[in-house]
KOLMARFI-474333 format. One record per residue (C-alpha): x negated, y negated, z negated; residue in three letters. Coordinates in nm, 4 decimals, always signed. Layout:
N
(r (X,Y,Z),"ALA") ...
//
This chain:
457
(r (-7.2446,-12.0783,-9.3188),"ASP") (r (-7.4575,-12.2188,-9.6009),"THR") (r (-7.7262,-11.9535,-9.5647),"GLU") (r (-7.7259,-11.9915,-9.1884),"TYR") (r (-7.7703,-12.3696,-9.2206),"SER") (r (-8.0605,-12.3167,-9.4604),"ILE") (r (-8.2193,-12.0704,-9.2184),"PHE") (r (-8.1742,-12.3023,-8.9198),"LEU") (r (-8.3245,-12.6075,-9.0925),"ASN") (r (-8.6157,-12.4063,-9.2282),"LEU") (r (-8.6803,-12.2717,-8.8796),"LYS") (r (-8.6877,-12.6240,-8.7364),"ARG") (r (-8.9321,-12.7363,-9.0027),"LEU") (r (-9.1446,-12.4251,-8.9547),"ARG") (r (-9.1717,-12.4827,-8.5777),"ILE") (r (-9.2729,-12.8434,-8.6353),"LEU") (r (-9.5264,-12.7463,-8.9013),"SER") (r (-9.6912,-12.5006,-8.6619),"GLN") (r (-9.7457,-12.7775,-8.4084),"LYS") (r (-9.8441,-13.0788,-8.6225),"ILE") (r (-9.9452,-13.1766,-8.9733),"ASP") (r (-9.6198,-13.2943,-9.1315),"LEU") (r (-9.7867,-13.4622,-9.4311),"PHE") (r (-9.8205,-13.7844,-9.2316),"ALA") (r (-9.4418,-13.8075,-9.1961),"PHE") (r (-9.3675,-13.7810,-9.5698),"PHE") (r (-9.4447,-14.0490,-9.8268),"GLU") (r (-9.6148,-14.0016,-10.1608),"ASN") (r (-9.4113,-14.0281,-10.4812),"THR") (r (-9.4944,-14.2408,-10.7861),"ALA") (r (-9.7033,-13.9578,-10.9353),"ASN") (r (-9.9044,-13.9323,-10.6105),"ASP") (r (-9.7388,-13.6129,-10.4867),"LYS") (r (-9.6388,-13.5966,-10.1249),"ASN") (r (-9.2685,-13.5399,-10.0670),"GLN") (r (-9.3489,-13.2540,-9.8290),"LEU") (r (-9.5118,-13.0696,-10.1194),"GLU") (r (-9.2018,-13.1343,-10.3316),"LEU") (r (-8.9848,-13.0062,-10.0467),"LEU") (r (-9.1893,-12.6860,-10.0252),"CYS") (r (-9.1620,-12.6445,-10.4018),"SER") (r (-8.7841,-12.6910,-10.3838),"PHE") (r (-8.7549,-12.4402,-10.0984),"VAL") (r (-8.9693,-12.1874,-10.2828),"GLY") (r (-8.7736,-12.2117,-10.6074),"GLU") (r (-8.4368,-12.1948,-10.4289),"ALA") (r (-8.5401,-11.8853,-10.2332),"LEU") (r (-8.6741,-11.7177,-10.5481),"LYS") (r (-8.3385,-11.7682,-10.7221),"ARG") (r (-8.1555,-11.6210,-10.4252),"ARG") (r (-8.3945,-11.3257,-10.4044),"LEU") (r (-8.3400,-11.2557,-10.7726),"HIS") (r (-7.9659,-11.2420,-10.7122),"CYS") (r (-8.0145,-10.9978,-10.4240),"CYS") (r (-8.1690,-10.7308,-10.6455),"ARG") (r (-7.9219,-10.4686,-10.7683),"PRO") (r (-7.8315,-10.5463,-11.1294),"MET") (r (-7.9732,-10.2209,-11.2662),"GLU") (r (-8.3172,-10.2959,-11.1177),"LEU") (r (-8.3532,-10.6378,-11.2757),"ARG") (r (-8.5840,-10.6894,-11.5674),"GLY") (r (-8.5638,-10.9625,-11.8271),"ASP") (r (-8.6279,-11.3024,-11.6730),"ASP") (r (-8.6233,-11.5886,-11.9167),"ALA") (r (-8.6561,-11.8419,-11.6327),"SER") (r (-8.3068,-11.7576,-11.5077),"MET") (r (-7.9951,-11.9051,-11.6630),"ALA") (r (-7.7332,-11.6501,-11.7669),"ASP") (r (-7.4979,-11.7489,-11.4866),"SER") (r (-7.7757,-11.7098,-11.2304),"GLU") (r (-7.9064,-11.3889,-11.3830),"TYR") (r (-7.5667,-11.2196,-11.3596),"ASN") (r (-7.4900,-11.3399,-11.0080),"LYS") (r (-7.5053,-11.0723,-10.7374),"VAL") (r (-7.5524,-11.1329,-10.3658),"ILE") (r (-7.4592,-10.8194,-10.1736),"ASP") (r (-7.2490,-10.9460,-9.8837),"SER") (r (-7.3873,-10.7996,-9.5580),"PRO") (r (-7.3476,-11.1301,-9.3714),"ASP") (r (-7.5125,-11.3344,-9.6461),"VAL") (r (-7.7997,-11.0846,-9.6814),"LEU") (r (-7.8642,-11.0974,-9.3050),"ALA") (r (-7.8914,-11.4775,-9.2964),"GLU") (r (-8.0785,-11.4987,-9.6253),"LEU") (r (-8.3415,-11.2551,-9.5008),"GLY") (r (-8.4129,-11.4824,-9.2052),"LYS") (r (-8.4192,-11.7865,-9.4332),"ALA") (r (-8.6786,-11.6181,-9.6574),"VAL") (r (-8.8929,-11.5372,-9.3537),"GLN") (r (-8.8809,-11.8977,-9.2313),"GLU") (r (-8.9425,-12.0337,-9.5819),"GLY") (r (-9.2505,-11.8174,-9.6275),"LEU") (r (-9.3966,-11.9217,-9.2933),"GLU") (r (-9.3151,-12.2899,-9.3552),"LEU") (r (-9.4994,-12.2992,-9.6895),"ILE") (r (-9.7871,-12.1026,-9.5343),"LEU") (r (-9.8226,-12.3540,-9.2489),"CYS") (r (-9.8115,-12.6525,-9.4854),"VAL") (r (-10.0712,-12.4809,-9.7073),"THR") (r (-10.2929,-12.4256,-9.4033),"GLY") (r (-10.2733,-12.7915,-9.3018),"TRP") (r (-10.3533,-12.9070,-9.6548),"SER") (r (-10.6523,-12.6706,-9.6637),"LEU") (r (-10.7795,-12.8099,-9.3317),"LEU") (r (-10.7471,-13.1654,-9.4645),"THR") (r (-10.9393,-13.0750,-9.7795),"LEU") (r (-11.2173,-12.9102,-9.5771),"GLN") (r (-11.2492,-13.2163,-9.3533),"ASN") (r (-11.2388,-13.4667,-9.6399),"ASN") (r (-11.5007,-13.2776,-9.8397),"GLU") (r (-11.7170,-13.1980,-9.5347),"ASN") (r (-11.6824,-12.8259,-9.5955),"LEU") (r (-11.8172,-12.6819,-9.2707),"VAL") (r (-11.7471,-12.3101,-9.3021),"ILE") (r (-12.0519,-12.1100,-9.1994),"ASN") (r (-12.2820,-11.8473,-9.3449),"ASP") (r (-12.4826,-12.1067,-9.5389),"ASP") (r (-12.1714,-12.2392,-9.7104),"ASP") (r (-12.0356,-11.8996,-9.8096),"ILE") (r (-12.3386,-11.6781,-9.8617),"ILE") (r (-12.5870,-11.9357,-9.9907),"GLY") (r (-12.7119,-11.9067,-10.3468),"ASP") (r (-12.5331,-12.1224,-10.6008),"VAL") (r (-12.7558,-12.4044,-10.7260),"VAL") (r (-12.7297,-12.3857,-11.1029),"LYS") (r (-12.8384,-12.7435,-11.1836),"ASN") (r (-12.6544,-12.9168,-10.9035),"ASP") (r (-12.4123,-13.1812,-11.0459),"PRO") (r (-12.1802,-13.1020,-10.7562),"GLU") (r (-12.0987,-12.7768,-10.9391),"ASP") (r (-11.8689,-12.9777,-11.1671),"ASN") (r (-11.6497,-13.0856,-10.8779),"GLN") (r (-11.4410,-12.7714,-10.8543),"SER") (r (-11.0692,-12.8306,-10.8095),"ILE") (r (-10.8176,-12.7105,-11.0650),"GLU") (r (-10.5121,-12.9153,-10.9727),"ASP") (r (-10.4886,-12.9845,-10.6029),"ASN") (r (-10.2106,-12.9795,-10.3464),"VAL") (r (-10.3741,-12.6782,-10.1803),"VAL") (r (-10.3699,-12.4716,-10.4984),"LEU") (r (-10.0213,-12.5874,-10.5961),"ARG") (r (-9.8800,-12.4859,-10.2580),"LEU") (r (-10.0686,-12.1571,-10.2641),"ARG") (r (-9.9410,-12.0746,-10.6125),"ASN") (r (-9.5857,-12.1553,-10.5029),"GLN") (r (-9.6251,-11.9189,-10.2090),"LEU") (r (-9.7774,-11.6450,-10.4271),"LEU") (r (-9.4830,-11.6687,-10.6657),"SER") (r (-9.2374,-11.6364,-10.3764),"LEU") (r (-9.4288,-11.3405,-10.2324),"LEU") (r (-9.4125,-11.1681,-10.5694),"GLN") (r (-9.0345,-11.2018,-10.5694),"GLN") (r (-9.0219,-11.0634,-10.2143),"CYS") (r (-9.2120,-10.7496,-10.3152),"TYR") (r (-8.9806,-10.7170,-10.6142),"ALA") (r (-8.7015,-10.6382,-10.3640),"GLN") (r (-8.8447,-10.2860,-10.3291),"TYR") (r (-8.5691,-10.0263,-10.3644),"LEU") (r (-8.6735,-9.6843,-10.4970),"PRO") (r (-8.6045,-9.3957,-10.2601),"SER") (r (-8.3598,-9.1178,-10.3359),"SER") (r (-8.6503,-8.8916,-10.4332),"GLU") (r (-8.7795,-9.1489,-10.6810),"GLU") (r (-8.4312,-9.2009,-10.8245),"ARG") (r (-8.3587,-8.8293,-10.8607),"ASP") (r (-8.6191,-8.8134,-11.1385),"ASP") (r (-8.4405,-9.0826,-11.3349),"ASP") (r (-8.1521,-9.0072,-11.5679),"GLU") (r (-8.0483,-9.3721,-11.5913),"THR") (r (-7.7926,-9.5543,-11.3811),"SER") (r (-8.0699,-9.6370,-11.1334),"VAL") (r (-8.0926,-9.2727,-11.0448),"GLY") (r (-7.7196,-9.2541,-10.9795),"LYS") (r (-7.6916,-9.5742,-10.7786),"HIS") (r (-7.6603,-9.5664,-10.4030),"SER") (r (-7.7841,-9.8696,-10.2143),"PHE") (r (-7.5977,-9.9892,-9.9076),"SER") (r (-7.7645,-9.9833,-9.5672),"SER") (r (-7.7474,-10.3644,-9.5660),"GLU") (r (-7.9324,-10.3849,-9.8980),"GLN") (r (-8.2025,-10.1483,-9.7721),"ILE") (r (-8.2388,-10.3394,-9.4435),"ALA") (r (-8.2648,-10.6701,-9.6323),"PHE") (r (-8.5271,-10.5363,-9.8744),"ALA") (r (-8.7336,-10.3924,-9.5887),"ASP") (r (-8.7145,-10.7110,-9.3815),"PHE") (r (-8.8151,-10.9343,-9.6717),"VAL") (r (-9.1088,-10.7120,-9.7713),"GLN") (r (-9.2278,-10.6873,-9.4107),"MET") (r (-9.2165,-11.0670,-9.3823),"SER") (r (-9.4065,-11.0928,-9.7096),"ALA") (r (-9.6735,-10.8544,-9.5807),"GLY") (r (-9.7463,-11.0741,-9.2805),"LYS") (r (-9.7672,-11.3954,-9.4820),"VAL") (r (-9.9688,-11.2331,-9.7619),"ALA") (r (-10.2187,-11.1170,-9.5004),"SER") (r (-10.2566,-11.4694,-9.3609),"ASP") (r (-10.2978,-11.6059,-9.7125),"LEU") (r (-10.5741,-11.3556,-9.7920),"ARG") (r (-10.7488,-11.4535,-9.4679),"VAL") (r (-10.7177,-11.8273,-9.5444),"LEU") (r (-10.8578,-11.7824,-9.8965),"PHE") (r (-11.1056,-11.4928,-9.8701),"PRO") (r (-11.2688,-11.3467,-10.1788),"LYS") (r (-11.6088,-11.4341,-10.0282),"GLU") (r (-11.5417,-11.7955,-10.1252),"TYR") (r (-11.6150,-11.6915,-10.4850),"ALA") (r (-11.9849,-11.6646,-10.3872),"ASP") (r (-11.9943,-11.9894,-10.1898),"ALA") (r (-12.2512,-12.2607,-10.2517),"ALA") (r (-11.9717,-12.5185,-10.2625),"SER") (r (-11.7877,-12.5374,-10.5976),"PRO") (r (-11.4716,-12.6403,-10.4147),"ILE") (r (-11.4810,-12.3299,-10.1976),"LEU") (r (-11.5358,-12.1194,-10.5084),"ARG") (r (-11.2202,-12.2727,-10.6571),"SER") (r (-11.0238,-12.1731,-10.3477),"LEU") (r (-11.1164,-11.8031,-10.3551),"ALA") (r (-10.8091,-11.5819,-10.3926),"LEU") (r (-10.9801,-11.3406,-10.6286),"VAL") (r (-10.6762,-11.1998,-10.8065),"ASN") (r (-10.4638,-11.0543,-10.5277),"ASP") (r (-10.3942,-10.7226,-10.6997),"ASP") (r (-10.0169,-10.7647,-10.7071),"TYR") (r (-10.0126,-10.8517,-10.3359),"LEU") (r (-10.2133,-10.5380,-10.2616),"VAL") (r (-9.9964,-10.3260,-10.4928),"ALA") (r (-9.6688,-10.4537,-10.3467),"GLY") (r (-9.7837,-10.4006,-9.9890),"ASN") (r (-9.9355,-10.0606,-10.0756),"PHE") (r (-9.6046,-9.9417,-10.2210),"ARG") (r (-9.4002,-10.0693,-9.9262),"PHE") (r (-9.6241,-9.9204,-9.6543),"ILE") (r (-9.6456,-9.5949,-9.8498),"GLY") (r (-9.2653,-9.5724,-9.8501),"SER") (r (-9.2649,-9.6038,-9.4689),"LYS") (r (-9.5309,-9.3375,-9.4081),"ALA") (r (-9.2833,-9.0850,-9.2677),"GLN") (r (-9.1429,-9.3482,-9.0329),"LEU") (r (-9.4916,-9.4095,-8.8958),"LEU") (r (-9.5599,-9.0363,-8.8657),"LEU") (r (-9.2346,-8.9797,-8.6763),"SER") (r (-9.3588,-9.2335,-8.4216),"ASN") (r (-9.6136,-8.9786,-8.3025),"ASP") (r (-9.3468,-8.7263,-8.2049),"ALA") (r (-9.1063,-8.9790,-8.0503),"ALA") (r (-9.0470,-8.9635,-7.6761),"GLU") (r (-9.0914,-9.3412,-7.6564),"LYS") (r (-9.3398,-9.4929,-7.8996),"GLU") (r (-9.2183,-9.7810,-8.1157),"ASN") (r (-9.5135,-10.0189,-8.0807),"LYS") (r (-9.3506,-10.2842,-8.2979),"THR") (r (-9.3731,-10.0611,-8.6048),"LEU") (r (-9.7545,-10.0445,-8.6424),"PRO") (r (-9.7948,-10.4100,-8.5471),"TYR") (r (-9.5438,-10.5137,-8.8147),"SER") (r (-9.6492,-10.2724,-9.0899),"LEU") (r (-10.0207,-10.2045,-9.0468),"LEU") (r (-10.1767,-10.4841,-8.8421),"LEU") (r (-10.1285,-10.7566,-9.1094),"PRO") (r (-10.2835,-10.5343,-9.3757),"THR") (r (-10.5693,-10.4387,-9.1436),"ALA") (r (-10.6466,-10.8076,-9.0834),"ARG") (r (-10.6581,-10.8814,-9.4564),"ALA") (r (-10.8702,-10.5755,-9.5359),"VAL") (r (-11.1222,-10.6397,-9.2566),"VAL") (r (-11.1574,-11.0095,-9.3406),"ASN") (r (-11.2239,-10.9229,-9.7051),"ASN") (r (-11.4147,-10.6021,-9.6364),"TRP") (r (-11.7112,-10.6771,-9.8638),"ASN") (r (-11.4738,-10.6758,-10.1605),"SER") (r (-11.1814,-10.4788,-10.0167),"ALA") (r (-10.9647,-10.2450,-10.2218),"ASN") (r (-11.0691,-9.8885,-10.1297),"ARG") (r (-10.7223,-9.7418,-10.1922),"ARG") (r (-10.5658,-10.0007,-9.9626),"GLU") (r (-10.8269,-9.9256,-9.6970),"ALA") (r (-10.7670,-9.5530,-9.7494),"GLY") (r (-10.3964,-9.6079,-9.6878),"LEU") (r (-10.4790,-9.7637,-9.3519),"LEU") (r (-10.7186,-9.4829,-9.2613),"LEU") (r (-10.4427,-9.2281,-9.3295),"ASN") (r (-10.2825,-9.3356,-9.0028),"HIS") (r (-10.5839,-9.2972,-8.7738),"ILE") (r (-10.4118,-8.9777,-8.6524),"THR") (r (-10.0498,-8.8589,-8.6184),"SER") (r (-9.8846,-9.2009,-8.6180),"SER") (r (-9.8838,-9.2682,-8.2454),"GLY") (r (-10.1477,-9.3923,-7.9969),"PRO") (r (-10.0930,-9.7610,-8.0768),"THR") (r (-10.1527,-9.7032,-8.4482),"THR") (r (-10.4571,-9.4871,-8.3768),"SER") (r (-10.6083,-9.7545,-8.1524),"GLU") (r (-10.5369,-10.0256,-8.4094),"LEU") (r (-10.6980,-9.8369,-8.6992),"ILE") (r (-10.9939,-9.7218,-8.4866),"THR") (r (-11.0665,-10.0824,-8.3907),"THR") (r (-11.0487,-10.1859,-8.7566),"ALA") (r (-11.2864,-9.9028,-8.8505),"VAL") (r (-11.5463,-10.0211,-8.5979),"ARG") (r (-11.5423,-10.3666,-8.7555),"THR") (r (-11.5539,-10.2267,-9.1096),"MET") (r (-11.8574,-10.0165,-9.0185),"LYS") (r (-12.0459,-10.3196,-8.8854),"LYS") (r (-11.9810,-10.5166,-9.2042),"ILE") (r (-12.0386,-10.2460,-9.4676),"ASP") (r (-12.0642,-9.8849,-9.3560),"SER") (r (-12.1049,-9.7497,-9.7103),"ILE") (r (-11.7738,-9.8999,-9.8205),"ARG") (r (-11.6146,-9.7362,-9.5165),"LEU") (r (-11.7480,-9.3999,-9.6340),"LEU") (r (-11.5984,-9.4595,-9.9798),"GLU") (r (-11.2635,-9.5483,-9.8228),"SER") (r (-11.2715,-9.2292,-9.6160),"GLN") (r (-11.3034,-9.0289,-9.9366),"MET") (r (-11.0123,-9.2215,-10.0913),"ALA") (r (-10.8020,-9.1431,-9.7845),"SER") (r (-10.8876,-8.7718,-9.7781),"LEU") (r (-10.8417,-8.7223,-10.1526),"LYS") (r (-10.5124,-8.9106,-10.1658),"GLY") (r (-10.3611,-8.7282,-9.8685),"SER") (r (-10.4885,-8.3914,-9.9889),"TYR") (r (-10.3320,-8.4354,-10.3334),"GLU") (r (-10.0034,-8.5337,-10.1699),"THR") (r (-10.0269,-8.2253,-9.9491),"TRP") (r (-10.0802,-8.0034,-10.2550),"VAL") (r (-9.7841,-8.1615,-10.4383),"ASP") (r (-9.5593,-8.0974,-10.1384),"GLU") (r (-9.6369,-7.7250,-10.1135),"GLU") (r (-9.3049,-7.5493,-10.0369),"PRO") (r (-9.1575,-7.3076,-10.2888),"GLU") (r (-8.8688,-7.0622,-10.2900),"VAL") (r (-8.6320,-7.1999,-10.5506),"GLU") (r (-8.4101,-6.8926,-10.5871),"SER") (r (-8.5147,-6.5589,-10.7376),"ASP") (r (-8.3067,-6.3841,-10.4723),"ARG") (r (-8.3239,-6.6058,-10.1653),"PRO") (r (-8.0833,-6.5622,-9.8791),"THR") (r (-8.1951,-6.5149,-9.5192),"GLU") (r (-8.1234,-6.8815,-9.4498),"GLN") (r (-8.3298,-6.9923,-9.7511),"GLU") (r (-8.6181,-6.7699,-9.6392),"MET") (r (-8.5986,-6.9105,-9.2868),"ALA") (r (-8.6086,-7.2646,-9.4273),"GLU") (r (-8.9040,-7.1716,-9.6481),"PHE") (r (-9.0969,-7.0259,-9.3543),"GLU") (r (-9.0286,-7.3393,-9.1530),"GLN") (r (-9.1498,-7.5547,-9.4437),"ALA") (r (-9.4652,-7.3424,-9.4740),"GLU") (r (-9.5353,-7.3842,-9.1035),"LYS") (r (-9.4983,-7.7614,-9.1330),"LYS") (r (-9.7244,-7.7567,-9.4393),"HIS") (r (-9.9978,-7.5749,-9.2464),"ARG") (r (-9.9661,-7.8250,-8.9608),"GLU") (r (-10.0112,-8.1100,-9.2086),"GLN") (r (-10.3369,-7.9532,-9.3302),"PHE") (r (-10.4577,-7.9201,-8.9708),"ALA") (r (-10.3834,-8.2906,-8.9266),"THR") (r (-10.5986,-8.3670,-9.2303),"LEU") (r (-10.8825,-8.1635,-9.0775),"GLU") (r (-10.8496,-8.3624,-8.7572),"GLN") (r (-10.8643,-8.6856,-8.9569),"ARG") (r (-11.1825,-8.5725,-9.1340),"ALA") (r (-11.3383,-8.4970,-8.7933),"SER") (r (-11.2527,-8.8456,-8.6648),"LEU") (r (-11.3897,-9.0013,-8.9833),"PHE") (r (-11.7172,-8.8159,-8.9355),"SER") (r (-11.7416,-8.9127,-8.5688),"GLN") (r (-11.6975,-9.2787,-8.6628),"ALA") (r (-12.0284,-9.2732,-8.8539),"LEU") (r (-12.2502,-9.2487,-8.5451),"GLY") (r (-12.3068,-9.1126,-8.1972),"ASN") (r (-12.5060,-8.8277,-8.0455),"PHE") (r (-12.6194,-8.6914,-8.3795),"GLY") (r (-12.7590,-9.0246,-8.5007),"LYS") (r (-12.6035,-9.2293,-8.7797),"LEU") (r (-12.5249,-9.5865,-8.6801),"SER") (r (-12.6702,-9.7200,-9.0067),"ASP") (r (-12.9764,-9.5761,-9.1831),"ASP") (r (-12.8279,-9.6773,-9.5189),"LYS") (r (-12.5572,-9.4197,-9.4605),"LEU") (r (-12.7874,-9.1196,-9.5066),"ARG") (r (-12.8342,-9.1378,-9.8863),"PRO") (r (-12.4736,-9.2496,-9.9248),"ALA") (r (-12.3580,-8.9558,-9.7136),"LEU") (r (-12.5416,-8.7127,-9.9409),"ASN") (r (-12.3554,-8.8547,-10.2390),"GLY") (r (-12.0291,-8.8507,-10.0424),"PHE") (r (-12.0601,-8.4784,-9.9633),"ILE") (r (-12.1611,-8.3928,-10.3205),"ARG") (r (-11.8564,-8.5788,-10.4497),"GLU") (r (-11.6350,-8.3859,-10.2072),"GLY") (r (-11.7890,-8.0570,-10.3217),"ILE") (r (-11.7451,-8.1525,-10.6885),"ARG") (r (-11.3791,-8.2359,-10.6216),"PHE") (r (-11.3306,-7.9041,-10.4388),"SER") (r (-11.4543,-7.6996,-10.7353),"PHE") (r (-11.2821,-7.9117,-10.9990),"SER") (r (-10.9560,-7.8071,-11.1623),"ASN") (r (-10.9007,-8.1351,-11.3488),"LEU") (r (-10.5963,-8.3457,-11.2619),"ASP") (r (-10.5907,-8.7237,-11.2250),"ASN") (r (-10.5700,-8.7609,-11.6029),"ASN") (r (-10.8827,-8.5523,-11.6547),"GLY") (r (-10.6887,-8.2595,-11.7986),"GLU") (r (-10.7530,-7.8941,-11.7130),"ASP") (r (-10.4079,-7.8282,-11.5628),"THR") (r (-10.4849,-7.7029,-11.2108),"LEU") (r (-10.5335,-7.3411,-11.1090),"VAL") (r (-10.9021,-7.2488,-11.0952),"LEU") (r (-11.0312,-7.2755,-10.7376),"GLY") (r (-10.7067,-7.4242,-10.6057),"SER") (r (-10.8936,-7.7079,-10.4308),"ARG") (r (-11.1577,-7.5013,-10.2530),"LEU") (r (-10.9941,-7.5563,-9.9145),"ASN") (r (-11.0968,-7.9236,-9.9480),"PHE") (r (-11.4439,-7.7979,-9.8517),"LEU") (r (-11.3147,-7.7631,-9.4947),"LEU") (r (-11.2977,-8.1426,-9.4753),"PHE") (r (-11.6530,-8.1764,-9.6036),"MET") (r (-11.7733,-7.9293,-9.3402),"SER") (r (-11.6889,-8.1892,-9.0747),"LYS") (r (-11.9706,-8.4046,-9.2155),"TYR") (r (-12.2251,-8.1209,-9.2378),"ALA") (r (-12.3734,-8.2001,-8.8982),"GLY") (r (-12.5157,-8.5269,-9.0305),"TRP") (r (-12.7341,-8.3566,-9.2933),"ILE") (r (-12.8247,-8.0170,-9.1494),"LYS") (r (-13.1279,-8.1602,-8.9646),"ARG") (r (-13.2646,-8.3064,-9.2888),"ASN") (r (-13.4131,-8.0203,-9.4937),"LYS") (r (-13.4288,-8.2195,-9.8172),"LYS") (r (-13.0639,-8.3234,-9.7952),"SER") (r (-12.9581,-7.9744,-9.6911),"LYS") (r (-13.1398,-7.8178,-9.9884),"ASP") (r (-12.9846,-8.0697,-10.2288),"THR") (r (-12.6340,-7.9921,-10.1044),"ILE") (r (-12.6998,-7.6177,-10.1183),"GLN") (r (-12.8199,-7.6448,-10.4803),"GLU") (r (-12.5049,-7.8388,-10.5678),"CYS") (r (-12.2809,-7.5703,-10.4138),"ILE") (r (-12.4738,-7.2840,-10.5774),"ASP") (r (-12.4499,-7.4430,-10.9210),"GLU") (r (-12.0764,-7.5096,-10.8956),"LEU") (r (-12.0107,-7.1638,-10.7534),"GLU") (r (-12.1983,-7.0047,-11.0450),"THR") (r (-11.9948,-7.2093,-11.2931),"ASN") (r (-11.6772,-7.1022,-11.1154),"LEU") (r (-11.7654,-6.7327,-11.1311),"ARG") (r (-11.8589,-6.7613,-11.4982),"ASN") (r (-11.5314,-6.9282,-11.5884),"HIS") (r (-11.3164,-6.7251,-11.8266),"GLU") (r (-11.0185,-6.7411,-11.5883),"GLU") (r (-11.2131,-6.6324,-11.2778),"PHE") (r (-11.1042,-6.2691,-11.3079),"GLY") (r (-10.7373,-6.3713,-11.3183),"ASP") (r (-10.7492,-6.5653,-10.9930),"VAL") 
//
């Protein structure tokens, strides 16, 4: 009943805050802080304490901010988790709305008309206005409170059975209830939506603004938001892929998981994280028509803003998926496999080949997105494309792992060249580019044949 009451009151406040600026209805305290800000701070801290108690004990790290009685408390009741999840969602959206209103008030009071001149204009070095940046303001205090709550939401991540199988500790032996998993997923999905809105409200472009106040508002350090969302979406990749084969497509899934991230990435495209963008691009195929349409639309916008960064993100997507595909190569575990084991192995091999074909299809779509009718949409892409293909060729001939160590079988990545062949059409009409690529291949092939292990493979 307590959690339900909290949820209901937060929902009422959230609905009101979406319609009007609530600051006018709350008085300022003696230290000139509005009581609405104090309310948001109280809500945020209370929800963080509850979220901490929802984490399984064996997943908790040391937290000096928690009293012993709070640290050892466990919330695992299915009914409480269900209501608390909704309360967290409403609390996040309430603080976001209040932050948005406070930002609007600041922009109006400081005459910050957001346009290209404000954001892109050169910073005037000797302007005394440069000293008027804000360090302690209601906008930043509310935003920091929301960031702290989002961090606790992403901390609800529960490692999968595959991740836990590698661990010899009690974490590896623990089995989470379906209610705990549903709660963790719901909270992280809610966090993803709010984090996206926050990254749109405080874009990194503000860091280059002419206004010192706008520069103070730039959310430059959002790495932990990106990392938390990256991990959560990555854990749901198979769920998205299964949407493609479903008789009835679940349209809610891509809109809940991918659309918020796509909004944040596109709005911050000039400084976007390439791995995060690559994660989005992974789903341009084989995750259902709704997902494909969503990602394709995002790609069109990315290309208009910065086509070279799109090319870099395509490489991140192809490399990441290819390395995952290699790691998941099926093997026969037994020296003397039974007929059933062999049948399962053959089925796994077939699925593995289909996954590679899907990667080829993705590379084709990536290439097609760069232009139409044999003409690149951006002339700046041509030199970048030459470097892109050379990097793909270098990766194909390399036998170094992610740590730079010579651990891979010589020539084991050569099939990555099939992906690069999808881009060949863009350079074959340019003799200089074609000769450069050919020289690159010839040199790497010669090095491969001269390698001491070449005769063994």
